PyMOL CGO cylinders between C-alpha atoms (Angstrom):
from pymol import cmd
from pymol.cgo import CYLINDER

trace = [
    CYLINDER, -36.66, 57.11, 71.36, -36.46, 57.92, 67.67, 0.3, 1, 1, 1, 1, 1, 1,
    CYLINDER, -36.46, 57.92, 67.67, -35.00, 55.50, 65.17, 0.3, 1, 1, 1, 1, 1, 1,
    CYLINDER, -35.00, 55.50, 65.17, -32.10, 57.88, 64.53, 0.3, 1, 1, 1, 1, 1, 1,
    CYLINDER, -32.10, 57.88, 64.53, -31.04, 57.70, 68.19, 0.3, 1, 1, 1, 1, 1, 1,
    CYLINDER, -31.04, 57.70, 68.19, -31.11, 53.90, 68.45, 0.3, 1, 1, 1, 1, 1, 1,
    CYLINDER, -31.11, 53.90, 68.45, -27.83, 52.31, 69.45, 0.3, 1, 1, 1, 1, 1, 1,
    CYLINDER, -27.83, 52.31, 69.45, -28.62, 48.97, 67.74, 0.3, 1, 1, 1, 1, 1, 1,
    CYLINDER, -28.62, 48.97, 67.74, -30.47, 48.14, 64.51, 0.3, 1, 1, 1, 1, 1, 1,
    CYLINDER, -30.47, 48.14, 64.51, -33.88, 46.54, 65.04, 0.3, 1, 1, 1, 1, 1, 1,
    CYLINDER, -33.88, 46.54, 65.04, -35.15, 43.51, 63.18, 0.3, 1, 1, 1, 1, 1, 1,
    CYLINDER, -35.15, 43.51, 63.18, -38.87, 42.83, 62.75, 0.3, 1, 1, 1, 1, 1, 1,
    CYLINDER, -38.87, 42.83, 62.75, -39.45, 39.23, 63.73, 0.3, 1, 1, 1, 1, 1, 1,
    CYLINDER, -39.45, 39.23, 63.73, -42.24, 37.30, 65.47, 0.3, 1, 1, 1, 1, 1, 1,
    CYLINDER, -42.24, 37.30, 65.47, -40.80, 34.95, 68.07, 0.3, 1, 1, 1, 1, 1, 1,
    CYLINDER, -40.80, 34.95, 68.07, -42.56, 33.15, 70.88, 0.3, 1, 1, 1, 1, 1, 1,
    CYLINDER, -42.56, 33.15, 70.88, -41.51, 34.58, 74.23, 0.3, 1, 1, 1, 1, 1, 1,
    CYLINDER, -41.51, 34.58, 74.23, -42.17, 34.20, 77.95, 0.3, 1, 1, 1, 1, 1, 1,
    CYLINDER, -42.17, 34.20, 77.95, -41.95, 36.87, 80.61, 0.3, 1, 1, 1, 1, 1, 1,
    CYLINDER, -41.95, 36.87, 80.61, -41.45, 35.76, 84.21, 0.3, 1, 1, 1, 1, 1, 1,
    CYLINDER, -41.45, 35.76, 84.21, -42.65, 38.10, 86.98, 0.3, 1, 1, 1, 1, 1, 1,
    CYLINDER, -42.65, 38.10, 86.98, -41.85, 36.75, 90.43, 0.3, 1, 1, 1, 1, 1, 1,
    CYLINDER, -41.85, 36.75, 90.43, -43.71, 33.40, 90.29, 0.3, 1, 1, 1, 1, 1, 1,
    CYLINDER, -43.71, 33.40, 90.29, -45.90, 34.04, 87.24, 0.3, 1, 1, 1, 1, 1, 1,
    CYLINDER, -45.90, 34.04, 87.24, -44.94, 33.27, 83.63, 0.3, 1, 1, 1, 1, 1, 1,
    CYLINDER, -44.94, 33.27, 83.63, -46.83, 35.03, 80.84, 0.3, 1, 1, 1, 1, 1, 1,
    CYLINDER, -46.83, 35.03, 80.84, -46.68, 34.21, 77.14, 0.3, 1, 1, 1, 1, 1, 1,
    CYLINDER, -46.68, 34.21, 77.14, -45.81, 36.94, 74.64, 0.3, 1, 1, 1, 1, 1, 1,
    CYLINDER, -45.81, 36.94, 74.64, -44.67, 37.48, 71.07, 0.3, 1, 1, 1, 1, 1, 1,
    CYLINDER, -44.67, 37.48, 71.07, -41.89, 39.71, 69.80, 0.3, 1, 1, 1, 1, 1, 1,
    CYLINDER, -41.89, 39.71, 69.80, -42.58, 42.65, 67.49, 0.3, 1, 1, 1, 1, 1, 1,
    CYLINDER, -42.58, 42.65, 67.49, -38.89, 43.38, 66.92, 0.3, 1, 1, 1, 1, 1, 1,
    CYLINDER, -38.89, 43.38, 66.92, -35.51, 42.65, 68.44, 0.3, 1, 1, 1, 1, 1, 1,
    CYLINDER, -35.51, 42.65, 68.44, -32.05, 44.19, 68.60, 0.3, 1, 1, 1, 1, 1, 1,
    CYLINDER, -32.05, 44.19, 68.60, -28.78, 43.49, 70.39, 0.3, 1, 1, 1, 1, 1, 1,
    CYLINDER, -28.78, 43.49, 70.39, -29.95, 45.81, 73.18, 0.3, 1, 1, 1, 1, 1, 1,
    CYLINDER, -29.95, 45.81, 73.18, -33.55, 44.77, 73.70, 0.3, 1, 1, 1, 1, 1, 1,
    CYLINDER, -33.55, 44.77, 73.70, -36.87, 43.56, 72.38, 0.3, 1, 1, 1, 1, 1, 1,
    CYLINDER, -36.87, 43.56, 72.38, -40.42, 44.84, 71.89, 0.3, 1, 1, 1, 1, 1, 1,
    CYLINDER, -40.42, 44.84, 71.89, -43.07, 42.39, 73.10, 0.3, 1, 1, 1, 1, 1, 1,
    CYLINDER, -43.07, 42.39, 73.10, -46.81, 42.17, 72.64, 0.3, 1, 1, 1, 1, 1, 1,
    CYLINDER, -46.81, 42.17, 72.64, -48.59, 40.65, 75.63, 0.3, 1, 1, 1, 1, 1, 1,
    CYLINDER, -48.59, 40.65, 75.63, -51.96, 40.60, 77.31, 0.3, 1, 1, 1, 1, 1, 1,
    CYLINDER, -51.96, 40.60, 77.31, -51.12, 42.53, 80.47, 0.3, 1, 1, 1, 1, 1, 1,
    CYLINDER, -51.12, 42.53, 80.47, -49.57, 45.95, 80.98, 0.3, 1, 1, 1, 1, 1, 1,
    CYLINDER, -49.57, 45.95, 80.98, -46.25, 46.27, 82.78, 0.3, 1, 1, 1, 1, 1, 1,
    CYLINDER, -46.25, 46.27, 82.78, -44.83, 49.30, 84.55, 0.3, 1, 1, 1, 1, 1, 1,
    CYLINDER, -44.83, 49.30, 84.55, -41.75, 51.11, 83.27, 0.3, 1, 1, 1, 1, 1, 1,
    CYLINDER, -41.75, 51.11, 83.27, -38.68, 50.29, 85.36, 0.3, 1, 1, 1, 1, 1, 1,
    CYLINDER, -38.68, 50.29, 85.36, -39.88, 46.80, 86.28, 0.3, 1, 1, 1, 1, 1, 1,
    CYLINDER, -39.88, 46.80, 86.28, -37.11, 44.19, 86.11, 0.3, 1, 1, 1, 1, 1, 1,
    CYLINDER, -37.11, 44.19, 86.11, -38.03, 40.72, 84.88, 0.3, 1, 1, 1, 1, 1, 1,
    CYLINDER, -38.03, 40.72, 84.88, -36.75, 37.60, 83.17, 0.3, 1, 1, 1, 1, 1, 1,
    CYLINDER, -36.75, 37.60, 83.17, -37.53, 37.08, 79.49, 0.3, 1, 1, 1, 1, 1, 1,
    CYLINDER, -37.53, 37.08, 79.49, -37.06, 33.93, 77.44, 0.3, 1, 1, 1, 1, 1, 1,
    CYLINDER, -37.06, 33.93, 77.44, -37.09, 34.02, 73.64, 0.3, 1, 1, 1, 1, 1, 1,
    CYLINDER, -37.09, 34.02, 73.64, -37.59, 30.93, 71.49, 0.3, 1, 1, 1, 1, 1, 1,
    CYLINDER, -37.59, 30.93, 71.49, -35.07, 31.54, 68.71, 0.3, 1, 1, 1, 1, 1, 1,
    CYLINDER, -35.07, 31.54, 68.71, -36.19, 30.22, 65.35, 0.3, 1, 1, 1, 1, 1, 1,
    CYLINDER, -36.19, 30.22, 65.35, -34.85, 30.09, 61.84, 0.3, 1, 1, 1, 1, 1, 1,
    CYLINDER, -34.85, 30.09, 61.84, -37.35, 30.64, 59.02, 0.3, 1, 1, 1, 1, 1, 1,
    CYLINDER, -37.35, 30.64, 59.02, -40.12, 30.36, 61.61, 0.3, 1, 1, 1, 1, 1, 1,
    CYLINDER, -40.12, 30.36, 61.61, -39.06, 26.89, 62.73, 0.3, 1, 1, 1, 1, 1, 1,
    CYLINDER, -39.06, 26.89, 62.73, -37.78, 26.21, 66.22, 0.3, 1, 1, 1, 1, 1, 1,
    CYLINDER, -37.78, 26.21, 66.22, -34.27, 24.75, 66.13, 0.3, 1, 1, 1, 1, 1, 1,
    CYLINDER, -34.27, 24.75, 66.13, -34.16, 21.72, 68.47, 0.3, 1, 1, 1, 1, 1, 1,
    CYLINDER, -34.16, 21.72, 68.47, -30.40, 22.24, 68.86, 0.3, 1, 1, 1, 1, 1, 1,
    CYLINDER, -30.40, 22.24, 68.86, -30.76, 25.89, 69.97, 0.3, 1, 1, 1, 1, 1, 1,
    CYLINDER, -30.76, 25.89, 69.97, -31.56, 26.50, 73.63, 0.3, 1, 1, 1, 1, 1, 1,
    CYLINDER, -31.56, 26.50, 73.63, -34.12, 29.23, 74.39, 0.3, 1, 1, 1, 1, 1, 1,
    CYLINDER, -34.12, 29.23, 74.39, -32.46, 32.60, 74.98, 0.3, 1, 1, 1, 1, 1, 1,
    CYLINDER, -32.46, 32.60, 74.98, -33.04, 33.67, 78.60, 0.3, 1, 1, 1, 1, 1, 1,
    CYLINDER, -33.04, 33.67, 78.60, -31.92, 37.06, 79.91, 0.3, 1, 1, 1, 1, 1, 1,
    CYLINDER, -31.92, 37.06, 79.91, -32.76, 39.67, 82.54, 0.3, 1, 1, 1, 1, 1, 1,
    CYLINDER, -32.76, 39.67, 82.54, -34.43, 42.83, 81.27, 0.3, 1, 1, 1, 1, 1, 1,
    CYLINDER, -34.43, 42.83, 81.27, -36.02, 46.08, 82.40, 0.3, 1, 1, 1, 1, 1, 1,
    CYLINDER, -36.02, 46.08, 82.40, -39.20, 47.64, 80.99, 0.3, 1, 1, 1, 1, 1, 1,
    CYLINDER, -39.20, 47.64, 80.99, -37.97, 50.76, 79.15, 0.3, 1, 1, 1, 1, 1, 1,
    CYLINDER, -37.97, 50.76, 79.15, -41.40, 51.81, 77.84, 0.3, 1, 1, 1, 1, 1, 1,
    CYLINDER, -41.40, 51.81, 77.84, -44.94, 50.47, 77.74, 0.3, 1, 1, 1, 1, 1, 1,
    CYLINDER, -44.94, 50.47, 77.74, -48.18, 51.32, 76.02, 0.3, 1, 1, 1, 1, 1, 1,
    CYLINDER, -48.18, 51.32, 76.02, -51.49, 49.90, 74.83, 0.3, 1, 1, 1, 1, 1, 1,
    CYLINDER, -51.49, 49.90, 74.83, -51.80, 48.05, 71.51, 0.3, 1, 1, 1, 1, 1, 1,
    CYLINDER, -51.80, 48.05, 71.51, -54.59, 49.12, 69.15, 0.3, 1, 1, 1, 1, 1, 1,
    CYLINDER, -54.59, 49.12, 69.15, -55.69, 45.47, 68.93, 0.3, 1, 1, 1, 1, 1, 1,
    CYLINDER, -55.69, 45.47, 68.93, -55.75, 45.08, 72.73, 0.3, 1, 1, 1, 1, 1, 1,
    CYLINDER, -55.75, 45.08, 72.73, -53.19, 44.12, 75.33, 0.3, 1, 1, 1, 1, 1, 1,
    CYLINDER, -53.19, 44.12, 75.33, -49.90, 45.92, 75.74, 0.3, 1, 1, 1, 1, 1, 1,
    CYLINDER, -49.90, 45.92, 75.74, -46.73, 46.58, 73.80, 0.3, 1, 1, 1, 1, 1, 1,
    CYLINDER, -46.73, 46.58, 73.80, -43.63, 46.82, 75.97, 0.3, 1, 1, 1, 1, 1, 1,
    CYLINDER, -43.63, 46.82, 75.97, -40.05, 47.67, 75.19, 0.3, 1, 1, 1, 1, 1, 1,
    CYLINDER, -40.05, 47.67, 75.19, -37.48, 45.71, 77.17, 0.3, 1, 1, 1, 1, 1, 1,
    CYLINDER, -37.48, 45.71, 77.17, -33.82, 46.65, 77.53, 0.3, 1, 1, 1, 1, 1, 1,
    CYLINDER, -33.82, 46.65, 77.53, -31.54, 43.70, 78.20, 0.3, 1, 1, 1, 1, 1, 1,
    CYLINDER, -31.54, 43.70, 78.20, -29.43, 44.04, 81.36, 0.3, 1, 1, 1, 1, 1, 1,
    CYLINDER, -29.43, 44.04, 81.36, -26.48, 42.10, 82.71, 0.3, 1, 1, 1, 1, 1, 1,
    CYLINDER, -26.48, 42.10, 82.71, -25.82, 40.14, 79.51, 0.3, 1, 1, 1, 1, 1, 1,
    CYLINDER, -25.82, 40.14, 79.51, -22.87, 37.78, 79.67, 0.3, 1, 1, 1, 1, 1, 1,
    CYLINDER, -22.87, 37.78, 79.67, -20.36, 37.50, 76.84, 0.3, 1, 1, 1, 1, 1, 1,
    CYLINDER, -20.36, 37.50, 76.84, -21.98, 34.19, 75.85, 0.3, 1, 1, 1, 1, 1, 1,
    CYLINDER, -21.98, 34.19, 75.85, -25.46, 35.74, 75.78, 0.3, 1, 1, 1, 1, 1, 1,
    CYLINDER, -25.46, 35.74, 75.78, -24.24, 38.66, 73.65, 0.3, 1, 1, 1, 1, 1, 1,
    CYLINDER, -24.24, 38.66, 73.65, -22.52, 36.25, 71.24, 0.3, 1, 1, 1, 1, 1, 1,
    CYLINDER, -22.52, 36.25, 71.24, -25.63, 34.03, 70.90, 0.3, 1, 1, 1, 1, 1, 1,
    CYLINDER, -25.63, 34.03, 70.90, -27.87, 37.02, 70.28, 0.3, 1, 1, 1, 1, 1, 1,
    CYLINDER, -27.87, 37.02, 70.28, -25.49, 38.59, 67.75, 0.3, 1, 1, 1, 1, 1, 1,
    CYLINDER, -25.49, 38.59, 67.75, -25.26, 35.25, 65.92, 0.3, 1, 1, 1, 1, 1, 1,
    CYLINDER, -25.26, 35.25, 65.92, -29.06, 35.03, 65.78, 0.3, 1, 1, 1, 1, 1, 1,
    CYLINDER, -29.06, 35.03, 65.78, -29.42, 38.65, 64.58, 0.3, 1, 1, 1, 1, 1, 1,
    CYLINDER, -29.42, 38.65, 64.58, -26.81, 38.07, 61.86, 0.3, 1, 1, 1, 1, 1, 1,
    CYLINDER, -26.81, 38.07, 61.86, -29.07, 35.34, 60.44, 0.3, 1, 1, 1, 1, 1, 1,
    CYLINDER, -29.07, 35.34, 60.44, -31.96, 37.85, 60.30, 0.3, 1, 1, 1, 1, 1, 1,
    CYLINDER, -31.96, 37.85, 60.30, -30.06, 40.44, 58.28, 0.3, 1, 1, 1, 1, 1, 1,
]
cmd.load_cgo(trace, "trace")
């Protein structure tokens, strides 16, 4: 999808993340994030269309806020590809977000802009 067709602005930020597939949790790091999804770098490839749980460790100025709970949401793999440095880069689209989840994410993104 081209930048011009994006529904939400993207913010480049490196956050610690975890992806949970059935009974396996894999560490990852964000490349960028928006109100609609996130791009993650991780060590294993994932298939497009796969639904999974993702948890993002929201930080401010690179420091984890002990008063801010990790942001956990359901997502679907919208696209996937190899990274030049190894591993995979995957684009996740958030699904089934509650009003509280949307509000928390929008509040976090407002601090990035």
